[in-house]
C-alpha positions as CSV (number, residue, x, y, z in Angstrom):
1,M,72.4,2.0,12.1
2,N,68.8,3.0,10.6
3,Q,69.6,5.8,8.0
4,V,67.5,9.5,8.0
5,D,67.8,10.2,4.5
6,R,66.2,7.8,2.0
7,F,67.5,6.6,-1.6
8,K,64.5,8.0,-3.5
9,T,63.2,4.7,-5.9
10,L,64.6,2.1,-3.4
11,P,62.3,0.1,-1.3
12,D,62.0,-0.2,2.0
13,N,65.2,-2.0,3.7
14,A,66.8,-2.3,0.2
15,R,70.0,-5.0,1.2
16,I,72.4,-4.8,-1.1
17,Q,73.5,-8.1,-2.4
18,A,76.2,-7.3,-5.0
19,L,78.1,-4.4,-6.6
20,G,79.3,-4.6,-10.5
21,N,81.0,-2.0,-13.0
22,L,80.9,1.0,-13.2
23,F,79.4,2.3,-16.5
24,K,77.9,5.5,-18.0
25,Y,76.0,6.1,-20.8
26,N,77.4,8.7,-23.6
27,D,74.6,10.7,-23.6
28,R,75.6,10.9,-19.7
29,K,78.1,13.0,-17.6
30,T,78.3,11.0,-14.4
31,W,78.9,7.8,-13.5
32,D,77.1,4.5,-12.5
33,I,77.7,1.6,-10.8
34,G,75.9,-1.2,-11.1
35,V,74.2,-3.0,-8.3
36,R,71.9,-6.1,-7.0
37,I,69.4,-5.3,-3.9
38,E,67.2,-7.5,-2.9
39,N,63.1,-7.0,-3.8
40,S,64.1,-4.3,-6.0
41,T,64.6,-4.0,-10.5
42,R,66.8,-1.8,-9.9
43,K,70.3,-2.3,-11.4
44,S,72.4,0.7,-10.5
45,L,73.1,3.5,-8.6
46,K,75.7,6.3,-9.3
47,F,78.5,6.0,-8.5
48,S,79.0,9.1,-6.2
49,Q,76.7,7.6,-3.8
50,L,78.9,4.6,-3.1
51,P,80.1,6.4,0.4
52,Y,76.5,3.7,1.3
53,L,77.4,1.4,-0.7
54,S,78.8,-2.2,0.6
55,R,77.6,-5.1,0.3
56,Q,75.0,-6.6,2.5
57,V,74.3,-3.1,3.6
58,V,71.1,-2.2,4.1
59,L,69.4,1.2,2.2
60,N,66.0,2.4,3.7
61,Q,66.0,0.9,6.9
62,T,62.5,1.0,9.2
63,A,64.2,-1.2,11.6
64,A,67.1,-2.2,12.5
65,A,68.8,-4.6,9.7
66,I,70.7,-7.7,10.4
67,P,74.6,-7.4,10.7
68,L,76.5,-7.5,7.5
69,G,77.5,-11.3,8.1
70,F,79.9,-12.2,10.8
71,P,82.5,-9.9,12.7
72,I,86.2,-10.2,12.2
73,E,89.6,-8.2,13.1
74,F,92.6,-8.5,12.0
75,S,96.2,-6.6,10.6
76,L,97.2,-6.1,6.9
77,P,100.4,-7.4,5.9
78,D,103.2,-6.0,4.5
79,R,101.9,-5.1,0.9
80,A,104.5,-7.0,-0.8
81,F,102.6,-10.0,0.0
82,W,99.1,-9.3,-1.2
83,Q,97.9,-11.1,-4.2
84,T,95.0,-9.9,-6.5
85,T,92.8,-12.2,-7.5
86,T,88.6,-11.9,-8.1
87,I,85.3,-12.9,-6.3
88,K,84.9,-16.1,-8.1
89,D,88.0,-17.6,-6.7
90,C,86.5,-17.0,-3.6
91,G,83.7,-18.9,-3.3
92,L,82.5,-17.4,-0.3
93,V,80.3,-15.6,-2.4
94,K,76.7,-17.0,-3.3
95,F,75.5,-14.2,-5.9
96,K,76.5,-15.8,-9.3
97,A,75.5,-12.8,-11.5
98,S,79.3,-12.7,-13.5
99,D,79.8,-8.7,-13.4
100,E,79.9,-9.8,-9.8
101,Q,82.1,-12.6,-9.6
102,F,84.8,-11.2,-12.2
103,Q,85.4,-7.9,-9.4
104,K,89.1,-7.5,-8.4
105,C,89.5,-8.6,-5.2
106,F,92.9,-8.4,-2.7
107,V,94.1,-11.9,-0.8
108,F,96.6,-12.6,1.8
109,E,97.3,-14.4,5.0
110,S,96.9,-12.7,8.3
111,A,97.3,-14.8,11.6
112,G,96.9,-18.0,10.0
113,K,93.2,-17.0,7.7
114,T,93.2,-16.2,3.8
115,I,91.3,-12.5,3.5
116,Y,89.7,-12.1,0.6
117,L,88.7,-7.7,0.0
118,P,86.8,-6.5,-2.9
119,Q,89.8,-4.0,-3.9
120,L,86.3,-1.1,-4.2
121,E,85.6,-2.1,-0.2
122,L,89.0,-1.1,0.6
123,A,89.1,2.2,-1.5
124,R,85.6,3.0,-0.3
125,A,87.0,2.8,3.1
126,L,90.0,4.5,2.6
127,F,88.8,7.3,0.3
128,F,85.6,7.6,-0.5
129,T,83.7,7.7,3.1
130,N,82.3,11.1,1.3
131,N,81.0,11.6,-2.3
132,Y,83.6,14.1,-3.1
133,L,86.0,12.3,-3.3
134,A,84.5,9.6,-5.1
135,N,84.0,11.8,-7.6
136,A,87.4,13.3,-7.8
137,A,88.5,9.6,-8.2
138,L,87.4,9.3,-11.6
139,V,89.2,12.8,-12.5
140,N,92.9,12.7,-13.1
141,N,95.1,15.2,-11.1
142,A,91.9,16.4,-9.9
143,L,93.7,17.0,-6.2
144,D,96.2,19.0,-7.8
145,Y,94.2,21.1,-9.8
146,E,91.8,21.8,-6.4
147,F,94.3,22.5,-3.7
148,Y,97.1,24.0,-3.1
149,V,100.0,23.5,0.1
150,D,101.6,26.4,1.4
151,S,104.5,25.0,3.5
152,K,105.7,28.5,4.1
153,P,102.6,30.4,5.7
154,I,102.5,33.6,7.0
155,N,101.9,32.9,10.8
156,D,99.2,35.5,13.0
157,D,99.2,33.8,16.0
158,K,101.8,33.4,18.2
159,D,100.5,30.0,20.2
160,F,99.5,28.7,17.4
161,P,101.9,28.9,14.6
162,L,100.9,27.3,11.2
163,D,103.5,24.2,9.6
164,L,101.4,24.6,6.1
165,V,98.2,25.7,5.0
166,I,95.9,23.5,3.0
167,N,93.8,26.0,0.7
168,A,91.3,24.9,-1.5
169,L,91.5,26.8,-5.0
170,P,88.9,29.1,-6.7
171,T,88.6,25.9,-9.4
172,T,87.6,23.7,-6.1
173,L,84.4,21.1,-6.4
174,C,85.1,20.3,-2.6
175,P,81.9,21.4,-0.4
176,K,82.9,24.2,2.1
177,V,81.0,21.9,4.8
178,L,83.0,19.1,4.7
179,F,85.9,21.9,5.5
180,D,84.2,22.3,8.4
181,N,84.5,18.3,9.7
182,E,87.7,17.3,11.4
183,G,87.8,14.5,10.1
184,F,87.5,15.4,6.7
185,K,90.4,17.9,7.1
186,H,92.7,14.7,8.3
187,Q,91.7,12.9,5.5
188,I,92.7,15.5,3.1
189,A,96.0,16.1,3.6
190,W,96.4,12.5,4.7
191,I,96.1,12.0,0.8
192,L,97.8,15.7,0.1
193,L,101.0,15.3,2.4
194,N,101.7,11.5,2.1
195,S,103.5,10.7,-1.4
196,D,101.9,6.6,-1.0
197,I,98.7,7.3,0.1
198,K,98.1,10.7,-3.2
199,N,100.0,7.5,-5.4
200,S,97.3,4.8,-4.4
201,F,94.7,7.5,-5.1
202,N,96.1,8.9,-8.5
203,S,96.3,5.1,-9.4
204,I,92.6,5.3,-9.7
205,Y,92.4,7.4,-12.3
206,Q,95.0,5.8,-13.9
207,H,94.1,2.4,-14.2
208,F,90.1,4.1,-15.3
209,A,91.7,6.0,-18.5
210,Q,93.7,2.6,-19.5
211,E,91.6,0.1,-19.2
212,L,88.1,1.5,-19.5
213,I,86.0,-0.1,-22.3
214,S,83.7,1.8,-24.9
215,A,80.6,0.3,-26.9
216,P,78.5,1.5,-29.1
217,N,76.3,3.5,-26.8
218,L,78.5,3.0,-22.8
219,Q,81.2,2.9,-21.3
220,R,82.5,0.4,-18.3
221,W,85.0,-0.4,-16.5
222,T,85.9,-3.2,-13.4
223,F,87.3,-1.2,-10.5
224,R,91.2,-2.0,-9.7
225,F,93.5,0.2,-7.9
226,D,97.4,0.2,-6.2
227,P,96.9,-0.2,-2.5
228,P,99.1,2.3,-0.2
229,Q,101.4,0.2,2.0
230,L,98.8,-0.6,5.2
231,E,101.6,-2.9,7.4
232,S,100.0,-3.1,10.4
233,V,96.9,-1.5,10.2
234,K,94.4,-2.9,12.1
235,V,91.2,-3.8,10.5
236,A,87.8,-4.1,12.1
237,A,85.3,-5.9,9.4
238,R,82.2,-8.0,9.0
239,G,81.6,-10.9,6.3
240,W,81.8,-14.3,5.3
241,K,82.9,-17.1,6.6
242,S,84.3,-20.7,5.3
243,P,83.1,-23.6,8.0
244,D,86.4,-24.2,9.0
245,E,87.0,-20.2,9.6
246,N,89.9,-20.5,7.4
247,T,88.7,-18.5,4.5
248,W,87.0,-14.8,4.7
249,F,85.2,-12.7,2.3
250,I,84.9,-9.3,3.8
251,N,81.6,-7.2,2.9
252,R,82.3,-4.0,4.9
253,I,85.0,-2.3,6.8
254,E,84.2,-0.7,9.6
255,L,87.2,0.7,11.2
256,L,90.9,1.1,10.0
257,D,93.5,1.7,13.3
258,G,97.1,2.6,12.8
259,L,97.3,4.7,10.1
260,F,100.3,6.3,9.4
261,F,100.1,10.4,9.2
262,P,102.3,12.6,8.3
263,D,104.7,14.3,11.5
264,I,103.4,17.8,10.7
265,A,102.0,19.8,13.9
266,D,99.9,22.7,13.5
267,I,97.6,22.3,9.8
268,G,95.6,25.3,8.5
269,Y,92.8,25.5,5.8
270,S,91.3,27.8,3.7
271,H,88.4,27.6,1.5
272,P,87.7,30.4,-1.0
273,S,84.1,30.2,0.1
274,S,85.2,30.8,3.7
275,T,85.5,34.5,5.2
276,E,85.5,35.7,8.5
277,N,83.2,38.0,8.8
278,K,82.8,41.2,10.7
279,S,79.8,42.1,12.7
280,G,77.0,44.2,11.4
281,S,73.3,44.7,11.2
282,G,70.3,42.6,10.1
283,K,69.4,39.5,9.4
284,G,72.0,37.1,7.9
285,K,72.0,36.3,4.2
286,S,70.3,32.6,2.5
287,G,71.9,30.3,0.8
288,T,73.5,27.3,2.9
289,Y,71.7,24.7,3.9
290,P,72.4,23.7,7.1
291,Q,71.8,20.0,8.8
292,L,68.5,19.7,9.6
293,P,66.9,16.8,11.1
294,T,64.7,15.8,8.7
295,Q,64.7,13.2,5.7
296,R,65.7,14.2,2.6
297,E,65.3,11.7,-0.3
298,I,68.6,11.7,-2.5
299,S,67.4,11.4,-5.9
300,E,69.5,8.6,-8.0
301,E,69.1,10.7,-10.7
302,S,69.9,13.9,-10.4
303,D,72.8,16.0,-11.3
304,G,74.1,18.4,-8.3
305,S,72.7,22.3,-8.6
306,E,75.0,25.4,-9.1
307,D,73.5,27.2,-7.4
308,N,73.7,26.0,-3.7
309,E,76.5,24.9,-1.0
310,S,76.2,21.4,-0.4
311,A,73.6,20.1,2.0
312,L,74.9,17.5,4.6
313,I,73.5,14.3,4.9
314,F,75.2,11.2,6.7
315,C,75.2,7.4,6.0
316,D,77.5,4.5,8.4
317,V,80.3,5.8,9.1
318,T,83.6,3.9,8.5
319,Q,85.8,4.5,12.1
320,R,89.7,5.3,11.6
321,I,92.6,6.0,14.1
322,Y,95.3,7.3,12.7
323,N,98.6,6.8,14.6
324,R,98.6,10.7,15.1
325,V,96.9,13.9,13.8
326,P,97.8,17.8,13.7
327,R,95.9,20.4,15.5
328,T,93.8,22.5,12.7
329,R,92.0,25.4,12.5
330,K,90.7,27.6,10.0
331,V,92.8,29.9,7.4
332,F,90.5,33.2,6.1
333,A,90.4,35.0,3.7
334,K,90.2,39.1,4.2
335,P,87.7,39.7,5.8
336,R,84.4,41.2,4.4
337,K,81.4,42.9,6.1
338,N,78.2,40.8,6.8
339,P,74.8,42.1,8.0
340,G,73.8,39.8,9.7
341,G,77.0,39.9,11.8
342,K,77.3,36.1,12.3
343,E,80.2,33.6,9.8
344,D,79.4,32.5,6.6
345,E,78.6,29.3,8.1
346,D,75.7,30.5,10.0
347,K,73.8,31.2,7.0
348,S,70.2,29.3,6.8
349,S,67.5,28.3,4.4
350,T,65.0,25.6,4.1
351,L,66.6,22.8,3.2
352,P,64.9,20.7,-0.2
353,S,63.4,17.4,0.5
354,D,65.7,16.2,-2.6
355,V,69.1,16.3,-3.2
356,S,71.8,15.1,-5.8
357,T,75.3,13.7,-4.6
358,D,76.8,14.7,-8.0
359,D,79.6,17.3,-8.4
360,P,77.2,20.8,-9.7
361,S,76.9,20.7,-13.2
362,S,75.3,23.6,-15.5
363,R,72.4,21.3,-16.2
364,G,72.0,20.2,-12.8
365,D,68.3,21.5,-11.0
366,T,68.6,19.4,-8.0
367,P,70.3,21.2,-4.6
368,R,73.8,19.1,-4.2
369,A,74.6,17.2,-1.1
370,A,77.9,15.7,1.1
371,I,77.9,13.0,2.8
372,D,79.3,12.5,5.6
373,G,80.9,8.8,6.0
374,L,83.3,9.1,8.6
375,D,84.3,8.8,11.9
376,D,88.0,9.8,13.0
377,L,88.2,8.9,16.5
378,T,92.0,9.8,16.6
379,D,93.0,10.9,20.3
380,N,93.8,14.6,19.8
381,A,92.6,16.7,22.4
382,H,96.0,16.7,24.4
383,L,97.0,19.2,21.4
384,Y,95.1,21.9,23.1
385,I,95.5,21.8,26.1
386,N,96.8,25.3,25.4
387,K,94.1,26.1,25.1
388,F,93.6,26.1,29.0
389,D,96.2,28.1,30.0
390,S,94.3,30.7,32.3
391,F,92.4,28.0,33.9
392,F,95.8,26.0,34.8
393,K,98.1,29.0,35.9
394,M,93.9,29.7,38.2
395,L,94.8,26.1,39.6
396,E,98.8,26.7,40.7
397,I,97.4,29.7,42.5
398,L,94.8,27.7,44.4
399,E,97.6,25.1,44.9
400,K,100.0,27.9,46.8
401,E,97.7,29.5,48.3
402,H,94.6,27.7,49.3
403,A,96.7,23.7,49.5
404,I,94.4,22.1,47.2
405,K,95.3,19.0,45.6
406,Q,94.1,18.8,41.6
407,S,94.3,15.3,39.2
408,K,96.2,15.9,36.2
409,A,93.4,16.9,34.1
410,I,91.4,15.1,31.4
411,I,90.8,17.5,28.0
412,R,88.5,16.3,25.6
413,K,86.4,17.4,22.4
414,L,83.2,18.1,22.8
415,P,80.7,16.2,20.4
416,A,78.3,17.4,17.6
417,V,74.9,17.5,19.0
418,G,71.7,18.0,17.1
419,R,72.5,21.5,14.8
420,S,74.3,23.2,17.5
421,R,77.8,24.5,15.9
422,S,79.2,25.5,19.3
423,H,81.0,22.1,19.5
424,L,83.3,24.2,17.2
425,M,85.6,26.8,17.7
426,A,85.0,30.8,15.6
427,D,88.1,28.9,13.4
428,R,86.5,25.3,13.3
429,S,88.6,23.4,15.3
430,P,87.8,21.3,17.8
431,R,86.3,23.0,21.1
432,C,87.6,21.1,24.4
433,M,86.6,20.8,27.6
434,A,89.4,20.2,31.0
435,I,87.9,18.1,33.6
436,V,89.7,18.5,36.9
437,R,89.2,17.0,39.8
438,I,90.4,18.7,43.4
439,E,90.9,18.3,47.0
440,Y,90.1,20.9,49.5
441,Q,89.5,20.5,53.1
442,N,88.7,17.0,52.8
443,E,86.5,17.2,49.9
444,G,86.5,16.6,46.2
445,Y,84.9,18.6,43.4
446,Y,85.1,18.4,40.0
447,L,86.0,21.5,38.3
448,L,84.1,21.3,34.5
449,E,86.3,24.2,32.0
450,V,84.8,24.8,29.0
451,D,87.4,26.4,26.2
452,T,86.3,29.8,25.1
453,S,89.3,31.6,24.4
454,D,87.6,32.8,21.0
455,G,85.5,34.8,22.5
456,R,82.5,33.9,21.2
457,A,81.1,33.3,24.5
458,S,81.5,32.8,28.0
459,I,81.0,30.0,30.3
460,A,81.8,29.9,34.0
461,T,83.6,27.1,35.3
462,K,80.9,24.5,36.6
463,V,81.8,23.0,40.2
464,I,80.0,19.6,41.0
465,S,80.4,17.6,44.2
466,A,82.0,14.3,43.9
467,R,80.6,13.8,47.0
468,A,77.2,14.0,46.1
469,L,77.8,12.5,42.7
470,A,79.2,9.4,43.9
471,L,75.7,8.4,45.2
472,K,75.1,8.5,41.4
473,G,77.7,7.3,39.9
474,Q,81.3,7.8,38.0
475,L,81.6,11.2,35.9
476,R,82.3,9.8,33.1
477,D,78.7,7.9,33.2
478,F,77.2,11.2,33.1
479,I,79.3,13.1,30.6
480,S,77.3,12.4,27.6
481,E,74.5,14.0,29.0
482,I,76.1,17.1,30.6
483,D,77.7,17.6,26.6
484,Q,74.4,17.0,25.7
485,G,72.6,19.4,28.2
486,L,75.3,22.3,27.6
487,L,75.3,21.9,23.6
488,S,71.3,22.1,23.6
489,N,70.9,24.4,25.8
490,Q,72.3,27.3,24.3
491,F,75.6,26.9,25.0
492,S,75.1,27.4,28.7
493,W,75.5,24.8,32.1
494,P,72.4,22.5,32.4
495,K,71.4,23.5,35.6
496,T,67.8,21.8,35.9
497,Y,69.8,18.4,35.0
498,F,72.3,18.9,38.0
499,D,69.7,19.6,40.4
500,V,68.5,16.5,39.5
501,L,71.5,14.7,39.5
502,V,73.7,15.9,43.1
503,G,70.8,18.3,44.2
504,E,70.9,21.7,44.3
505,G,73.2,22.6,46.9
506,S,76.2,20.3,45.0
507,H,76.8,22.4,41.9
508,K,77.8,25.8,41.2
509,S,78.7,28.0,38.3
510,V,81.6,30.1,38.7
511,S,82.2,33.1,36.5
512,H,85.8,34.5,35.1
513,Q,85.7,37.9,33.3
514,P,85.9,37.5,30.2
515,S,89.2,38.6,27.7
516,K,89.5,40.7,24.3
517,D,92.9,38.7,24.1
518,K,91.9,35.4,22.7
519,G,90.3,33.7,26.2
520,K,94.0,34.6,28.2
521,L,92.7,36.8,31.1
522,T,95.4,38.9,32.8
523,E,97.4,37.7,36.5
524,E,95.1,40.2,38.7
525,K,91.8,38.8,36.8
526,I,93.0,35.0,37.2
527,E,93.6,35.8,41.0
528,R,90.2,36.6,41.4
529,W,89.2,34.0,39.5
530,A,90.5,31.4,42.5
531,E,89.3,33.9,45.1
532,R,85.5,33.2,43.8
533,L,86.2,29.5,43.0
534,V,87.6,29.0,47.1
535,G,84.7,31.2,48.3
536,E,82.4,28.7,46.1
537,L,83.5,25.5,47.9
538,G,82.2,23.8,50.9
């Protein structure tokens, strides 16, 4: 991955060779971590920047970097069979600095191979995919002071009743921008609702407090934590291997597949900085720094400012797949009048060139940033199938009254595209698309329907000739480009793209009337929708 954002004081293509102890000078508030970087004299970075940091990762890339070692896939054994050792005992790491060699590793057998997994790297993949959780790990019971789980919430949506609500408390340092990320919402629920996972996270501070070494001018600690039960979780990683390939040292975990999520169907999320605004007039209030496609410089020295919402910056992602995940939606505080008529997420301002990854403090003068280093690949689009209730009722009418045959629908979440927020519903749950192939009078068609049940937009049903599309390929070959066109085209179908793909006469857009009831249509309107669609076929 070619990083857009740069570390301010590092050279181009700065490869991390080693990671050492955590330390803090007595006159500083924040913690650093020892690093050894090729072609740089810098010997530390902030611990809050850990989402970026794994051995052999290249920062400030100007060209594609050589991979982080050899690829390997393995399954984690029962925690009872893990042992603790040091990097020195592995023998595969050539960088001989003492603070590197004495870092803690887990070692275990998997499919006949001996795996040395640095404890810090496993904690990074499990927890430190953003700087908020890295900072929170070094504070006693931080999550208990910053979140409250309401197991008996008041439900205001009969079609989406909530089993519980995770409330970020007014004391939270968790940036609101992370609450807009479904992957983070799954991650924070995974930690808060699973006692084994939460105990593992809390063990970081427990070891930190017990093992901290104080010197006249600083404090230092060798990272250690108690892992959760991860038996049978599949890992894709890169690292070094012995000549016979029987011994491996892991540089970086790239994927965790099979993480256990509690059997909870519907979770709401509330953040004190998020309110559902009612329409008004005038321009929106400024203050939030949204994601912009421009380069930022990450300050290795500055503390975060208290004066702004967090900018969003990105690092090489760690992918994860849970066995299940819930539906999620945002729960708002009391509505407030917004002179801009938009939600608070749509505020805008000029993003400064320098950002800090540390929590805000009174002496901080650099706008803080939230690091997004997590890619949740869990397939949960099927959970939102009920949002297409009117669409499927329309298809039933087509079957009964017009002898149309339909295939099983595919429900998929729309991806994020650039600065557009259209891939999210008003409550910040994912916006989905339904794809159905139908047969009518010996001709095939694809129907594409976008969930607009939040009433924020009205998008016609797209009808594409299967015969015309087959001349170019299969629909799955073009769906990514269709997403790009839809979400970067003011949330409308990209007509010019379809004209080129299948020809002007081989695609149609069939409108359906908007609804005042969260996107649901009356039976009369659904019947009219079906009639219009049949009229466009053939």
